[in-house]
C-alpha positions, 0 to 999 in steps of 0.5 A: 510529547512522544512521536508516533511512528506510522507506516502506510503501505499501498497495494501494487502486486510485483511492485511491492519489492519497492517497499521492501527496499524502502523499509530496509533504509527505514530500518537502518535509519532506526524507524521502527513503526508503532503502527502499519496501515496497509493493503494488498501486497502492502499488507504482505510486506506489513506481515512480514515486518510485524511477524517478525522480530526487528533483527529478522525483518529484512531477512523475512522481506528478502526471503519472500521477495526472492522466492517471488521471482519467475525465473527464465525467459521465453526464447519465443519472439514473434516474427511480426514484431521488433519490439518483443524484447526480453522485458516484455517476455519477462512480464507475459511469463509472469502474467501467465505463469505466476510467481512461485510465492504468490500466485499461480494460473487458475483453471477454469478461471483463465478460460471461464469466459469461453462458451461451455467452460465452467465458471469461476471468479478469478484468473489466478489462485493465491494458494502460494501466498498462503504457504509463503505467509505461513512459512515466514510470519509468526501470527502470534507475534502479529497479534501480540506485538507492539506493532498495531496492524491494520489490514484494509479491505472491502465487502465485495457485495455492500462496497463498505471498507473493512479494517481488520485491526490487531488492536481489537481483533486477531488477524490471520492469513485469511485476512491478508489473502482477502486484502490481496483479492483484486478481482477478477485477477485474484479470488475474493475470500469469505470472512465471517460471513462477508465476501471480502476483496482487495482494499484497493478497490476503494482505498489503495493507499489507506491514508484515511484509515491511518490519519483520521484517527484522534489522538494527541501524540505527534506523528511521523508518517511514512506513506509507500504508494506503488502508483505514480500519479505523474507518469510518462507518455504511453505508446502501446496498449499494454502501457495504456492498461498500466497508465489506466491502473495508475491514474485509477489508484493514484487518484484515490490517494490524492483525493484522500490526501486533499480531503485530509488536508482540508479537514484539518484546516477546518478543525483548526479554524474551528479551534481558533473560533472557540478560543474567541467565543465566550465559555458560556456561549461555547456550551450552547448545544448549537455550537458545541458539536461544530466546536468539538470538531476542533478538538485535539488539533494540537498534535503535529503530523509530519507526512512523507509520501514516496511514490514509485516512479518506475525503473528502467526494466519496467514495461507493459504489465508492471504490476505482474513482472516478477522477473528478477531484473525487475524486482532486483531493480524495484528493491534498490530504487526503494532503498535509495529513494527512501534515503534521498527522501529522509535526507531531504527532510532532515530533522524537519517536522511539523509544528504543534497543530500543523499537518505538513506534507513532504511528497516525493515521486522516485528520487524527486520532490513532488507537488501533492495538492 
């Protein structure tokens, strides 16, 4: 039986450089995705992969993240603090001035909460991201390649999850921008009469979109989560804000994975039960619909999850830090962490009917559920 390679990419703004490094290792090891399910900056990385031929994918990712750098460091240092180091200045500069490849501060968005100022819906504008994607992504290839791309977003009015899927429709730059609309930082995008925002509002790591689909092929799924569930103590308000975001988004992933494993086990039990019931009784309508849930559970699913554990350059406002030292360290951490994870699991794969999870937090194994 053939094996599908599935890549699952979470959102995380500037933390997305980690996924670039991790994918570089996957590419070197011969992992070529058949399907990619992605959200927000994960969707950006996904488009750079799917929108380029294999031999140009790493160059496209590197080009994007090199142009995303916010250069320079303010010399300003408040006299009242001794902790205003270069890391914090870099993060604050990126937060206020943006990233040349991703966003810039929006007027009047940054001031719309003040009295007598015009209203707006976001603090930043994603116009640079539109230009970057159109420059680096071949949209015809995205929609006609052998990689199925699924971008997850959310209807801002109904709260319903939306999946833009090249298997059933075309994807363009607007769909990518919509999935990056993490309000109120970034604006929503109108798509076919719907106001669409970041998929991270409901599923920052789209495990359910990727793993709930029926099928018969065995699967090797690699999920790259930019937010860690277990984190260090926090000592400042900025670090507390970062930890709040980590807990909110990583908890989504943890609950989704727990639910997926529970459903898989339930279906496996239904399949075993069906084998013990005489065939004539299985046709009873009262049983048939329940037992049907146990079909197609003989496929093997191996899931490797790798969470970004942070790097020495990280500080407050990590997701907005586009400084060169931070992006470089994240890329390298992703590259090394993925190599370690692949070496750790080796050729281990789930047996038929199994759902096996190998979890890593940075370079260390982690218990997920």
